[in-house]
C-alpha positions as a Python dict, from the first residue, in 0.01 Angstrom:
ca = {
    (1, 'M'): (0, 0, 0),
    (2, 'I'): (171, -83, -356),
    (3, 'A'): (529, -220, -333),
    (4, 'L'): (802, -346, -588),
    (5, 'V'): (1019, -614, -504),
    (6, 'T'): (1323, -668, -724),
    (7, 'G'): (1492, -1043, -818),
    (8, 'A'): (1121, -1165, -675),
    (9, 'N'): (1072, -1477, -860),
    (10, 'R'): (1279, -1687, -622),
    (11, 'G'): (1434, -1682, -276),
    (12, 'I'): (1426, -1431, -44),
    (13, 'G'): (1247, -1174, -278),
    (14, 'R'): (971, -1401, -388),
    (15, 'E'): (904, -1481, 17),
    (16, 'V'): (880, -1097, 73),
    (17, 'A'): (659, -1038, -239),
    (18, 'R'): (434, -1335, -117),
    (19, 'Q'): (420, -1200, 253),
    (20, 'L'): (335, -846, 121),
    (21, 'A'): (66, -998, -99),
    (22, 'A'): (-68, -1198, 190),
    (23, 'A'): (-121, -884, 368),
    (24, 'G'): (-331, -753, 123),
    (25, 'H'): (-39, -524, -68),
    (26, 'T'): (-52, -490, -408),
    (27, 'V'): (314, -619, -522),
    (28, 'F'): (517, -564, -820),
    (29, 'V'): (696, -876, -887),
    (30, 'T'): (975, -841, -1075),
    (31, 'A'): (1263, -1047, -1269),
    (32, 'R'): (1507, -1058, -1574),
    (33, 'S'): (1291, -1259, -1736),
    (34, 'A'): (902, -1151, -1842),
    (35, 'R'): (815, -1564, -1816),
    (36, 'A'): (986, -1581, -1455),
    (37, 'A'): (797, -1281, -1342),
    (38, 'A'): (473, -1395, -1493),
    (39, 'E'): (507, -1755, -1335),
    (40, 'A'): (607, -1606, -979),
    (41, 'A'): (324, -1352, -993),
    (42, 'R'): (60, -1634, -1089),
    (43, 'A'): (136, -1847, -820),
    (44, 'L'): (147, -1553, -556),
    (45, 'G'): (-189, -1473, -632),
    (46, 'P'): (-404, -1160, -747),
    (47, 'N'): (-234, -910, -560),
    (48, 'A'): (79, -997, -730),
    (49, 'R'): (161, -794, -1079),
    (50, 'P'): (436, -938, -1293),
    (51, 'L'): (693, -678, -1439),
    (52, 'R'): (1027, -768, -1646),
    (53, 'L'): (1294, -549, -1495),
    (54, 'D'): (1667, -645, -1536),
    (55, 'V'): (1825, -382, -1281),
    (56, 'T'): (2148, -332, -1490),
    (57, 'S'): (1933, -231, -1763),
    (58, 'E'): (1875, 135, -1766),
    (59, 'A'): (1627, 111, -2065),
    (60, 'D'): (1416, -156, -1829),
    (61, 'I'): (1459, 88, -1524),
    (62, 'D'): (1324, 374, -1739),
    (63, 'A'): (1066, 181, -1902),
    (64, 'V'): (931, 48, -1501),
    (65, 'A'): (910, 412, -1430),
    (66, 'R'): (649, 494, -1723),
    (67, 'D'): (456, 175, -1649),
    (68, 'I'): (350, 224, -1294),
    (69, 'D'): (188, 562, -1170),
    (70, 'A'): (215, 479, -799),
    (71, 'L'): (447, 346, -561),
    (72, 'D'): (505, 328, -161),
    (73, 'V'): (758, 53, -105),
    (74, 'L'): (1080, -9, -312),
    (75, 'V'): (1245, -336, -205),
    (76, 'N'): (1602, -358, -374),
    (77, 'N'): (1637, -707, -314),
    (78, 'A'): (1813, -860, -651),
    (79, 'A'): (2208, -949, -578),
    (80, 'I'): (2467, -1148, -756),
    (81, 'T'): (2794, -1322, -662),
    (82, 'Y'): (2863, -1421, -339),
    (83, 'D'): (3219, -1535, -424),
    (84, 'T'): (3355, -1749, -180),
    (85, 'W'): (3612, -1866, -393),
    (86, 'Q'): (3800, -1532, -456),
    (87, 'R'): (4017, -1337, -227),
    (88, 'A'): (4050, -914, -221),
    (89, 'T'): (4458, -977, -288),
    (90, 'T'): (4411, -1172, -620),
    (91, 'A'): (4033, -1080, -690),
    (92, 'D'): (3943, -1063, -1073),
    (93, 'L'): (3821, -730, -1071),
    (94, 'D'): (3547, -785, -1373),
    (95, 'V'): (3362, -998, -1134),
    (96, 'V'): (3359, -710, -895),
    (97, 'R'): (3255, -484, -1169),
    (98, 'Q'): (2993, -693, -1243),
    (99, 'A'): (2879, -743, -880),
    (100, 'A'): (2845, -358, -839),
    (101, 'E'): (2640, -323, -1148),
    (102, 'T'): (2347, -545, -979),
    (103, 'N'): (2438, -504, -627),
    (104, 'L'): (2483, -104, -615),
    (105, 'Y'): (2435, 98, -903),
    (106, 'G'): (2107, -123, -1004),
    (107, 'P'): (1948, -30, -672),
    (108, 'W'): (2076, 316, -716),
    (109, 'R'): (1931, 388, -1063),
    (110, 'L'): (1597, 214, -970),
    (111, 'T'): (1570, 432, -674),
    (112, 'Q'): (1647, 748, -852),
    (113, 'A'): (1417, 677, -1143),
    (114, 'L'): (1139, 601, -858),
    (115, 'L'): (1181, 879, -653),
    (116, 'P'): (906, 1078, -801),
    (117, 'L'): (652, 785, -709),
    (118, 'L'): (806, 755, -376),
    (119, 'R'): (763, 1116, -270),
    (120, 'A'): (409, 1141, -401),
    (121, 'S'): (328, 868, -153),
    (122, 'A'): (198, 923, 188),
    (123, 'H'): (422, 599, 359),
    (124, 'P'): (719, 562, 146),
    (125, 'R'): (1011, 301, 210),
    (126, 'V'): (1312, 184, 23),
    (127, 'V'): (1461, -117, 178),
    (128, 'N'): (1820, -233, 73),
    (129, 'V'): (1836, -583, 136),
    (130, 'S'): (2196, -638, 234),
    (131, 'S'): (2414, -861, 457),
    (132, 'E'): (2597, -912, 770),
    (133, 'A'): (2933, -955, 521),
    (134, 'A'): (2922, -604, 452),
    (135, 'S'): (2929, -479, 812),
    (136, 'L'): (3296, -313, 838),
    (137, 'T'): (3293, -397, 1223),
    (138, 'G'): (3326, -787, 1163),
    (139, 'M'): (3460, -779, 819),
    (140, 'G'): (3757, -1033, 739),
    (141, 'G'): (3900, -1146, 414),
    (142, 'G'): (3688, -1325, 164),
    (143, 'T'): (3373, -1297, -70),
    (144, 'P'): (3542, -914, -215),
    (145, 'A'): (3287, -878, -457),
    (146, 'Y'): (2985, -941, -269),
    (147, 'S'): (3099, -794, 59),
    (148, 'A'): (3249, -471, -99),
    (149, 'S'): (2903, -414, -312),
    (150, 'K'): (2722, -468, 4),
    (151, 'A'): (2946, -213, 184),
    (152, 'A'): (2871, 65, -92),
    (153, 'L'): (2493, -37, -81),
    (154, 'N'): (2499, 26, 303),
    (155, 'A'): (2659, 344, 246),
    (156, 'L'): (2444, 448, -27),
    (157, 'T'): (2144, 370, 228),
    (158, 'R'): (2269, 625, 476),
    (159, 'M'): (2332, 907, 195),
    (160, 'L'): (1967, 862, 55),
    (161, 'A'): (1823, 836, 438),
    (162, 'G'): (2004, 1187, 517),
    (163, 'E'): (1881, 1330, 170),
    (164, 'L'): (1511, 1196, 183),
    (165, 'R'): (1444, 1233, 560),
    (166, 'A'): (1271, 1556, 494),
    (167, 'D'): (1059, 1425, 242),
    (168, 'G'): (927, 1145, 494),
    (169, 'V'): (1102, 875, 294),
    (170, 'L'): (1238, 574, 559),
    (171, 'V'): (1535, 428, 412),
    (172, 'N'): (1679, 122, 564),
    (173, 'S'): (1912, -162, 515),
    (174, 'V'): (1857, -512, 613),
    (175, 'C'): (2013, -850, 633),
    (176, 'P'): (1797, -1121, 645),
    (177, 'G'): (2064, -1349, 772),
    (178, 'W'): (2182, -1683, 623),
    (179, 'V'): (1895, -1819, 456),
    (180, 'A'): (1855, -2142, 291),
    (181, 'T'): (1834, -1988, -81),
    (182, 'D'): (2009, -2077, -414),
    (183, 'M'): (2255, -1821, -292),
    (184, 'G'): (2292, -1911, 55),
    (185, 'G'): (2290, -2259, 14),
    (186, 'P'): (2149, -2545, 239),
    (187, 'G'): (2193, -2516, 620),
    (188, 'G'): (2041, -2161, 675),
    (189, 'R'): (1735, -2057, 828),
    (190, 'P'): (1410, -2082, 670),
    (191, 'V'): (1344, -1785, 405),
    (192, 'A'): (1010, -1698, 568),
    (193, 'E'): (1222, -1579, 864),
    (194, 'G'): (1508, -1390, 641),
    (195, 'A'): (1208, -1240, 431),
    (196, 'A'): (1035, -1136, 763),
    (197, 'S'): (1324, -925, 850),
    (198, 'V'): (1278, -715, 528),
    (199, 'V'): (898, -713, 533),
    (200, 'W'): (919, -518, 873),
    (201, 'A'): (1142, -257, 712),
    (202, 'A'): (898, -231, 431),
    (203, 'T'): (613, -186, 675),
    (204, 'L'): (746, 63, 937),
    (205, 'P'): (537, 321, 1096),
    (206, 'D'): (592, 655, 983),
    (207, 'D'): (803, 747, 1309),
    (208, 'G'): (988, 434, 1220),
    (209, 'P'): (1364, 445, 1193),
    (210, 'T'): (1572, 559, 886),
    (211, 'G'): (1928, 513, 787),
    (212, 'G'): (1953, 189, 995),
    (213, 'F'): (2101, -145, 936),
    (214, 'F'): (1883, -430, 1105),
    (215, 'R'): (1793, -786, 1103),
    (216, 'D'): (1488, -913, 1245),
    (217, 'G'): (1403, -556, 1374),
    (218, 'R'): (1729, -514, 1591),
    (219, 'P'): (2044, -289, 1506),
    (220, 'L'): (2361, -428, 1324),
    (221, 'P'): (2657, -273, 1369),
    (222, 'W'): (2794, -90, 1010),
}
C-alpha cells in the first residue's frame, strides 16, 4: 500500500505516517518545508518518502500529482487555527478564510488532483482528519474558524463518498479525539491512540464503511 499523509512532520500526521510505515506501507511524508519533510522521513525509516507540500499552494499540489505515479491512501491531516480566542459574533473573518484555505480547500484541491491515482488503485481510501468540534449535534459557541472549516470538511466527506462509491473509493472523516499535540495542548490522550483512529480508516477492508464520521472505529453524530 502507498499512502500520502499531509502535515506529517509533527503531531498526529507524523504518528499516522509512523504507524503506516511500521506496518510495511510506503508513506509519502509531506510538510510545507522540504527540510521538515526530509527530517521526518529520515526519522520514520526506509518506508517513508519526503515530499514538500503546502496544501494551500496549487503549484505544490500540481507538482505532487506529477511526481508520484501510484497512490492507495490519501490522509488529509494538515490543519491550522484552533481559534479558542474567537467567537462567531466578533470573529475576524480573515482568520476564518485562512483556516478554510488549509482545512477545507486544501484537502479538496488535493483530493481532486490525486483522484486519477486513487481510481487506479485496487483499494483506494481517503481519510479526512476532522474533529468532534465539527459535529453540528453538539456544536455551541467558540472556535468559529476551526469548527466551521471542519464541519465543511465533513460535508465534503459525504459528497465525495457519494460520488466515488461506484469507483470503490472509501471516504471517511475521523476525529482522533483530544490529543496531546502542539495544537491540542497538554492533557489530551497519547498521540498514538489518536493516530490509530486515522490508521483504522486508512486500512479499512473493501467492504468497509464510506461516508462516515468516526472515532476509534465507532460512529460519531454529524
